[in-house]
C-alpha positions as CSV (number, residue, x, y, z in Angstrom):
1,M,16.0,-14.5,15.9
2,D,18.2,-16.1,13.2
3,R,19.3,-13.4,10.8
4,N,20.4,-15.9,8.1
5,P,17.9,-15.4,5.3
6,Q,18.4,-19.0,4.2
7,S,16.8,-20.2,7.4
8,T,13.5,-18.7,6.4
9,P,11.9,-20.8,3.6
10,V,9.9,-19.1,1.0
11,P,6.3,-20.4,1.0
12,A,5.4,-22.4,-2.1
13,D,2.5,-20.0,-2.8
14,L,5.0,-17.3,-3.6
15,A,6.5,-19.1,-6.6
16,A,6.8,-17.1,-9.8
17,A,3.8,-16.8,-12.1
18,P,3.1,-15.0,-15.4
19,F,1.9,-11.4,-15.4
20,S,-0.3,-9.5,-17.8
21,T,0.3,-6.1,-19.4
22,P,-2.1,-3.1,-19.3
23,A,-4.6,-2.7,-22.0
24,A,-4.2,0.1,-24.5
25,G,-5.5,3.4,-23.3
26,Q,-5.3,2.7,-19.6
27,T,-3.4,5.1,-17.3
28,Q,0.3,4.3,-16.9
29,Y,2.0,5.9,-13.9
30,D,5.7,6.5,-13.6
31,C,5.8,5.4,-10.0
32,I,3.3,4.2,-7.3
33,I,4.2,4.3,-3.6
34,I,2.3,2.5,-0.8
35,S,3.1,2.0,2.9
36,D,2.0,0.4,6.1
37,L,0.3,-2.7,4.7
38,H,0.7,-4.5,8.1
39,L,0.2,-8.0,6.7
40,G,-0.6,-10.3,9.6
41,S,-2.8,-7.7,11.3
42,D,-6.5,-8.5,11.8
43,V,-7.4,-5.0,10.4
44,C,-5.2,-5.3,7.2
45,Q,-7.4,-4.7,4.1
46,A,-5.8,-7.8,2.5
47,K,-8.6,-8.5,-0.1
48,L,-8.6,-4.9,-1.3
49,L,-4.8,-4.8,-1.2
50,E,-4.5,-7.9,-3.4
51,E,-6.8,-6.4,-5.9
52,F,-4.8,-3.1,-5.9
53,L,-1.4,-4.8,-6.3
54,I,-2.6,-6.8,-9.3
55,W,-3.7,-3.5,-10.9
56,A,-0.7,-1.5,-9.8
57,V,2.0,-3.9,-11.1
58,N,0.5,-3.6,-14.5
59,H,-0.1,0.2,-14.5
60,C,3.2,1.6,-13.3
61,R,6.9,1.4,-14.1
62,Q,8.0,1.3,-10.5
63,L,6.2,0.2,-7.3
64,V,7.7,1.3,-4.0
65,I,6.5,-0.4,-0.8
66,N,7.6,2.2,1.8
67,G,7.8,0.2,5.0
68,D,5.8,-2.0,7.3
69,I,4.7,-4.5,4.8
70,F,4.4,-6.9,7.9
71,D,2.8,-6.2,11.2
72,D,5.6,-8.3,12.7
73,L,7.6,-11.4,11.7
74,N,5.2,-13.9,13.3
75,F,4.2,-15.5,10.0
76,K,1.6,-17.7,11.7
77,R,-0.6,-14.6,11.7
78,L,-0.5,-14.4,7.9
79,T,-3.8,-15.6,6.3
80,K,-4.3,-17.0,2.8
81,R,-5.2,-13.4,1.8
82,H,-2.0,-12.1,3.2
83,F,0.1,-14.7,1.3
84,A,-1.9,-13.9,-1.9
85,C,-0.6,-10.3,-1.6
86,L,3.0,-11.5,-1.1
87,K,2.6,-13.7,-4.1
88,V,1.8,-10.8,-6.4
89,I,4.9,-9.0,-5.1
90,R,7.1,-12.0,-5.4
91,R,6.1,-12.9,-9.0
92,N,6.7,-9.4,-10.2
93,S,10.0,-8.8,-8.5
94,D,12.3,-9.8,-11.4
95,R,10.5,-8.4,-14.4
96,D,12.6,-6.5,-17.0
97,D,9.9,-3.9,-17.6
98,F,9.1,-3.2,-14.0
99,H,11.0,-2.2,-10.9
100,L,9.9,-3.2,-7.4
101,V,11.5,-1.4,-4.4
102,W,11.1,-2.0,-0.7
103,V,12.0,0.5,1.9
104,R,12.2,-1.0,5.4
105,G,9.9,0.2,8.1
106,N,10.1,-0.2,11.9
107,H,7.8,-3.3,11.9
108,D,9.6,-5.2,9.2
109,G,12.4,-6.8,11.1
110,P,15.9,-7.9,9.8
111,A,16.4,-7.0,6.2
112,G,18.1,-10.3,5.3
113,I,15.1,-12.4,6.3
114,V,12.5,-10.2,4.7
115,S,14.5,-9.7,1.5
116,H,14.6,-13.5,1.0
117,I,10.9,-13.8,1.4
118,V,9.8,-11.1,-1.1
119,G,12.7,-11.5,-3.5
120,V,13.9,-7.8,-3.5
121,D,16.6,-5.9,-1.7
122,I,15.5,-3.8,1.4
123,L,16.6,-0.2,1.5
124,D,16.7,2.4,4.2
125,E,15.6,5.1,1.8
126,Y,15.1,5.4,-2.0
127,I,15.4,8.3,-4.5
128,Y,13.1,8.1,-7.5
129,D,13.8,10.4,-10.4
130,N,11.8,10.4,-13.7
131,G,13.6,13.6,-15.0
132,Q,10.7,15.8,-13.8
133,V,10.1,14.7,-10.2
134,R,13.1,13.9,-8.0
135,L,11.5,12.2,-5.0
136,L,13.0,11.2,-1.6
137,I,11.2,8.1,-0.2
138,L,11.6,7.0,3.4
139,H,9.4,5.4,5.9
140,G,9.5,8.2,8.4
141,D,10.0,6.4,11.7
142,Q,13.5,8.0,12.0
143,F,11.6,11.3,12.6
144,D,9.4,9.8,15.3
145,T,11.2,10.6,18.5
146,F,8.4,9.1,20.7
147,T,8.9,5.6,19.2
148,T,12.7,5.8,19.3
149,G,12.8,7.5,22.7
150,Y,10.5,5.1,24.5
151,P,11.0,1.7,23.0
152,L,9.7,-0.3,26.0
153,L,6.5,1.8,26.2
154,T,6.1,1.5,22.4
155,G,6.5,-2.3,22.6
156,L,3.9,-2.5,25.5
157,A,1.5,-0.3,23.6
158,S,1.9,-2.5,20.5
159,G,1.0,-5.6,22.6
160,V,-2.0,-3.9,24.0
161,F,-3.2,-2.8,20.6
162,Y,-2.8,-6.3,19.2
163,Y,-5.0,-7.5,22.1
164,I,-7.6,-4.8,21.2
165,Q,-7.4,-6.0,17.5
166,K,-8.3,-9.5,18.6
167,T,-11.1,-8.6,21.0
168,M,-12.7,-5.4,19.9
169,P,-14.6,-4.5,16.6
170,H,-12.2,-3.4,13.8
171,G,-13.7,0.1,13.8
172,A,-12.8,0.6,17.5
173,A,-9.3,-0.6,16.9
174,R,-8.7,1.8,14.1
175,W,-10.2,4.6,16.1
176,I,-7.8,3.9,19.0
177,R,-4.8,3.9,16.7
178,R,-5.8,7.2,15.2
179,I,-6.3,8.8,18.6
180,S,-2.9,7.6,19.8
181,K,-1.1,8.9,16.7
182,R,-2.7,12.3,17.1
183,W,-1.9,12.4,20.9
184,Q,1.8,11.8,20.1
185,R,1.6,14.5,17.3
186,N,3.4,12.0,15.1
187,S,1.8,13.2,11.9
188,Q,2.9,16.8,12.2
189,R,6.3,15.9,13.7
190,V,7.1,13.4,10.8
191,R,5.9,15.9,8.2
192,D,7.9,18.8,9.5
193,R,11.1,16.9,10.0
194,A,10.8,15.0,6.7
195,I,10.4,18.4,4.9
196,D,13.4,19.9,6.7
197,Y,15.5,16.8,5.9
198,A,14.5,16.7,2.2
199,R,15.0,20.5,1.8
200,G,18.5,20.2,3.4
201,R,19.4,17.6,0.8
202,G,18.0,19.6,-2.2
203,F,14.8,17.7,-2.7
204,R,11.5,19.4,-3.6
205,F,9.4,16.2,-3.2
206,V,9.4,13.8,-0.2
207,T,7.0,11.0,0.9
208,C,6.7,9.0,4.1
209,G,4.4,6.5,5.7
210,H,4.5,5.4,9.4
211,T,1.9,7.8,10.9
212,H,-1.1,6.1,9.2
213,L,-2.6,9.5,8.5
214,P,-2.6,10.3,4.7
215,L,-2.0,14.0,3.9
216,E,-0.5,16.4,1.4
217,A,1.4,19.6,2.4
218,D,3.5,22.3,0.7
219,Q,6.0,23.8,3.0
220,N,9.3,25.7,2.6
221,G,9.3,24.9,-1.1
222,V,8.9,21.1,-0.6
223,H,5.8,19.0,-1.5
224,Y,5.2,16.4,1.1
225,V,2.8,13.4,0.8
226,N,2.1,10.8,3.5
227,S,0.8,7.5,2.0
228,G,-1.3,6.5,5.0
229,T,-2.1,2.9,5.7
230,W,-4.0,-0.1,4.4
231,T,-5.5,-0.9,7.9
232,D,-8.2,1.7,7.7
233,Y,-11.6,1.6,6.0
234,P,-11.6,1.9,2.2
235,P,-10.8,3.8,0.1
236,C,-7.1,3.2,0.9
237,P,-4.4,5.7,0.0
238,F,-1.4,5.6,-2.3
239,V,1.0,8.1,-3.8
240,A,1.2,8.4,-7.6
241,V,3.9,10.1,-9.7
242,K,3.0,10.9,-13.3
243,G,5.2,13.3,-15.3
244,A,5.8,16.4,-13.2
245,E,3.1,15.7,-10.6
246,M,3.0,13.7,-7.3
247,T,-0.5,13.3,-5.9
248,L,-2.3,11.4,-3.1
249,E,-4.8,8.9,-4.7
250,H,-7.2,6.4,-3.2
251,W,-8.2,2.8,-4.1
252,P,-10.7,1.8,-5.4
253,M,-10.4,4.2,-8.4
254,T,-13.6,4.5,-10.4
255,Q,-11.7,4.7,-13.6
256,A,-9.7,1.6,-12.8
257,I,-12.7,-0.6,-12.1
258,P,-14.7,-2.0,-15.0
259,T,-18.3,-0.7,-15.0
260,P,-20.7,-3.6,-15.2
261,E,-23.1,-3.5,-18.1
262,P,-26.6,-2.5,-17.2
263,P,-29.1,-5.4,-17.2
264,M,-31.1,-5.7,-20.3
265,T,-34.7,-4.3,-19.9
266,P,-37.1,-7.1,-20.8
267,Q,-39.2,-6.2,-23.8
268,P,-43.0,-6.7,-23.6
269,R,-44.3,-9.7,-25.4
270,V,-46.1,-8.8,-28.5
271,Q,-49.3,-10.8,-28.7
272,P,-50.0,-12.1,-32.2
273,A,-52.9,-10.6,-34.0
274,P,-56.1,-12.8,-34.0
275,P,-56.6,-14.6,-37.3
276,L,-58.9,-12.9,-39.8
277,P,-62.3,-14.4,-40.2
278,A,-62.7,-16.8,-43.1
279,M,-64.2,-15.3,-46.2
280,S,-67.4,-17.0,-47.3
C-alpha cells in the first residue's frame, strides 16, 4: 500500500462546511471520547453515529476518537452514511473553539493516509487535562497479547467474521464477536494492563477501546473506562469528562433529544343553540 498521503484523494463530500454552536443552557462537556466506530462494517451504527457526532461537536470542547474509526482501508465498503460521519469530522477539524484528536487503532492502517483523509494528526496515545482530570487515552490493542501474538490467526478470524457480517443477521454477527472477545479474555486483560500502565505513569484516569465491551472499573487507585463500540445495538457508549468526573454515557441521551410536542386534542364541536321562536 502506498504510504504517501497525497496518493489518497479526499472525497468531495468531506469539504468544509459551517457549524452551529450549542443553544444556551445545554450541557457542555469538557471532553468526549468514542472508539471503535468501524466505518465500512455492515454492522456500524452509521446513522446513529452521524446524529451523535453532529451533537457532540457542538457540546464539548474536545472530541477524541480513540481508534478503529475504519474497519479497514477498503474505502469501497464505505456507504453514503459512513461518508456523512467523516464529513462531520472533517468540517470540524480546524475550528478555533474546538479540538479534535484521533488516536490510532489496530484497524486504522498507516497514519499518513488516514490523517490526510480526516484532516487531523494521528497519535499513538493522548493525554487530556482540564486541571481536574488528567486522563490517559489509548486504544488498548497494545495490551492485547492475543492479537499481537497470533497475527495470522487474527487476520484469518477477521476474514471469517467479515463473511459472517455479509451472510448472517446482524444480531448473530454481534453475538459471535462478543463471545470471541470473552473467550480471549481481552476485556479483563486490557483493563488490568491499562490500569497498571497508567498507575506506573502517575495517572488516576485511563480510558481504552478495542475490546468492544463498555465498562467502568476502579482498581489500585485508578478509574478505568472502556468506551465500547458503535457496532452493537443502541444505545451506543461514549466516555464523557465534565469537571472532576469521567463517566460512561450512552447515546441516545433523553436530555439531548428534543421531546416532540404532544398532539393537540381535538375539541368537541359546539352545536349552535336553536333559534328562539318568533314572538307573536
